[in-house]
N, C-alpha and C positions, 0 to 999 in steps of 0.2 A: 842191807841198806834201808834206812828208815825214811819213808816218804810221808809220814804223818804230818799234817799241817794243823797248827793250832788255830782255834777260833779267835777272832778279834776281840779286843777289850775296849775299844773306843766307844762303841755304842752304849754298853752298860754304864761306863763311867760318865758319859755325857748326860744320860738320863738321871744318874745319881746326882750330878752337879746341879742340874736344873731343879730337881725336886728339893735338894738341900737349900738352894737359894730361896725358893718360895717358902719353905718351912721356916727358915731363919727370919725372913721378912715378916711373915705372919706373927712370929713370936716377938717381934720388935728388936731382935738382936742385930739385924741388918736393916738399913734404911736407904732404899734406893728404888728408882722407878723401873717399871718393866722395860722401858726403852733402854735402860742400862744393860739389861740382859741381851736384847736384840743387837745392840752395838757390838757384842762380842762374837757375832756369827763367824768371823774369820778363824777364831780359835777352834771351831769344829773342823775346819779344813786342816789345821795344824795337827789336831788330834788324830784325824783319819790318816794323815800322811805318816805320822810316827807309827801308827798301828800297822800300816802296810809295809813300812821299812823294817821294823824290828819285831812287831808283836806276833807275827805268824810264822816265824822261822824256827824257834825253839822255845823250850820252857823258860830259859833264862832271858831270851828275847822278849817273851811275853811279860815277865816280871819287870824288866827294864822299861818296856813300853808303858806299862801301867803306872810306874813311878813318874815317868816323864809327862804322861798325859795328865795325871793327877796334879802335878806341879803347874803345868800350863793352865789348866782349868781353874785351879785354886787361885793362882796369881791373877787371872783375869777377873774372877769374881771379887777378889779383894780390891782390885783397881776400880771396878765399877762401884763398889760399896763406899769408896772414899769420895765419890762425886767427881772423879776426874773427867774433864771435858776437853776434847781436842777442838781447835778452832774450826769454824765452819766456813766463814768468809762469803756467805751468800746474803742477799738483801731481802726486802719485804715487798710482796706484791699485793695490791688491793683487789678485793672482790666486791662487785657492785652490780646487782641486777634488779631493775625496777619491775614491779608487778605488771605494768602495761595492760591493766584491765582484767587480769586473771581473777576468776572467782573460786578457783580451786587449784591445788598445786601438788606435784610430785617432785620431791627433792632427793637426788641420788648422789651420795658422797662416797668416794673410794680413795682415800689417802692410802699410800703404801705402808707407811710406818711413821712413828713419831707421836705427836700429841694433837688430839682433836678436842676442841671446846665448842659447844653449841649452846646458845641461849636465844631468847626472844628479842626481836626489835621493839622499839617503842610503837605504841598503837597508832601514832600519827605518821609513821614512816610510810612512804610510797614504794618502798623496796620489797621484793620478795626475799632477797638474801643480800647481806653485805658483811664485810669483815676483811681479814688479811691472811696471807700465807707467808711465813718466814722460814728461813733455814733450808730452802731449796730453790734452784733456778726457776724463773717464771716459765720457761719453755718446757719444764717438766710437769706443768699443771695445765690440763685442758678443760675448758668450760663450754657448755652448749645449752642453749635455751630455745625451746619451742613453745608456741602458743597457738591453740586451735580451739575455737568456740568456747573461750573462757577457761580452758584447762591448760595449765602451764606444766612443762617438764623442764627442770633444771638439773643438769648433770655436771659433776666436777670430779676429776680423777687425776691421779698421778700416772704419768706415762713415761716412756723412754727408759733410760738407764737407771733412773731412781727406783724403778720397781725391783731391779735385781741387785743394785749396788747402792743402798741407801747411804746418805752422808753420815759421817761420824759426828762426834760432839753431842750437843743436846738433841739433835735430830730435828726434822721438820715440825713446824707447829702451825696448825690451822685453827684460827679463832673466828668463828662465824656466828651471825645472828639471823634468825628467820622470822618472817612476818607472822604475827598472831591473827591477822585479819581473815585468812582463808583456811578452809579445811585442808588438811595436809596428810599426804602419804610420804613417809620418811624412810629412806633406806641408807644405812651406813655400813660400810665394810672396810676392814683394815687388817693388814698383815700382823703388825706388832706395834706395841706402844700403849698409850693411855687414852681413854675416851671419858670425857666429862660432859654429859648431855643433860642440860637443865631445860626440860620441855614443859615446865609447869604452866606457862602462859599460852601455849600453842593449842590450836584446834586440831588435835591429833585424831586421825581416822585409822591409820595403820602404821606400825613401826616395825622395822626389821633391822637388827643389829648383829653384826658378825665380827668377832675379833679372834685371830688365831692365838696370839701370845700377848698377854698384858692384863691391864686393869680396866674394868668398865664400871662407871657410876652413872646411873640414870635416875633423874627425878621426873616422875610422870605427872601429867596434868590431872587436876581434880575433877574437871568437867568433861562430860561426853561419854559415849559408848565407843570403845575402840579395841583393837587387837594389837598385841605386841609380842614379837618373838626375838629373844636375845640369846645368842649363842657365843660361847667362848671355849676354846680348846684347852689352853693352859693359862691359868691366872686366877684372878679374883673378880667376881661380879657382885656389885651392890646395887639394889633397886629400892628406891624410896617411894612408898605409896603415900599420897597426901591424905589428910583427914577427910573423911566423907566419901572417898573412892572405895567401892567394893571391888573384889577381885576373885577370879578363879585362876589358880596357878597350877600349871603342869610343870613339874620340875624333874628333868632328866639329868641326874648327876652320877657319872660313872665312878670316878675316884675322887669326888669332891665333897667337902663338908657342906652342910646346908643348915639354914635357919629361916624360920618364918615368924611373923608377929603372933602375939596372942590373939585369940578371937577367930582363928581359922580351924575348921575341922578337916582332918586329913584321912585319905584312904588311898593306899598305894603311893603313887607319885603325884597325887592331885590334892590341892588344898583350896578350900572355898570359905570365904568370909560369910558371916552370918546373914547379912542383908543383901547378898549378891542377886538372888533370884528376882527381887522386885525393884532393884536399884535403877534409878535413872542415870547415875554416873557409875560406870563400872568398866573394868578391863578384863579381857581374856588374855592371860599372860603365859607364854610358853618359854621356859628357860632351859638351855642345854649347857652343861659344863662337864668336860672330860676330866680334867685334873685341876685342883685348886680349891676354891671356896665360893659358895653362893650365899648371899645374905639379903633377904627381903625384909625391909624395915618399914615401920609406920612413922610418918613425920608427926611431930608434935602439933596439936590443934592451933 
């Protein structure tokens, strides 16, 4: 009697599919957003189910499971690459929080998944933050504002079922603008999707960004001395340094490609621009990327 059980094939095939998708996207063969990948999370359950049903019973079962899983994952990736979108059917909610006399602020944003776009408000605005959220029910987004002795804390996060069961289609979209009037501590954390953070006009003191799966683009401010930590697990990270901003970069890239601008001296995983030590405008930047690509670029003057 043969009691030998075959190891599963779903895990390796899922990793191969994810890696192939990002490789083909980087090469320009596929053109689709990281949210398209996250929308296919139910296929992981299908693949695991096939693996448990067929893949661990016999050699032929393993072969058949591998063929079926490859077909399911390949079909899903093809569907995402065509830009297919299921209807979402949810409306748009407004975000509006006045400064109320705050002289400094901490802004914490935790969308579960989708698209996040940040930029600066007009200098004349009396708001700390304003904008809109679309593609998810308003009761799945919680906001909180506290003000004490001129220090404001604004928190906004996805709650409820949306954390575990994100909507299909284009996904939720947060489009927000933040006041350039006050020194700012900014924390952004997201499960999957795309982040586009245009922070050039903000008075940034500290920045923390964390994205599990997807694409991050950050345009940093030219003025001030501040710290920034930007972490991604799987995906692409692009950071743009404005002209005149000096930087010390610590780059922790496990299986990720990396590139830094000319004019940086490197030792180990640290890169320093020539004028960093005496600069009035500089950033201490720590970047972590497990799988994908990291690109630090210098903006044109």
